[in-house]
C-alpha positions, 0 to 999 in steps of 0.5 A: 499499499505504501509502494502504490501511495508513493508511485501516486505522490510521485505521479501527482508531483512529475504532473504537475512540474511539467504543467508549470513549466512555461513553453518558449515562444519559439517552442510554440506554432511557426510564425506565418506571415499572411497570405496574399490570396485566399488559398497562399502564396504566389511564391509557395510560402505557408501563410495564415488567413483570415477570414475576412467575414469571421476573423477565423485565422487558416493555415494554408500551405500555398500549394495552389502555387509550388511549381513542380 
């Protein structure tokens, strides 16, 4: 019983420590510029499209403009 209690306490402390650690800004999603068009950028770079009606941002991969 003591071993089980010790394991539960250890797990709780580790979980609490993981939740308390700040995440550096550069570890979050990559920053993307605004899209030239709704379906992306003409140079093929990924971007964020903001719907003018709702304000919702969409991550666009610009694959329509990639030349092969």
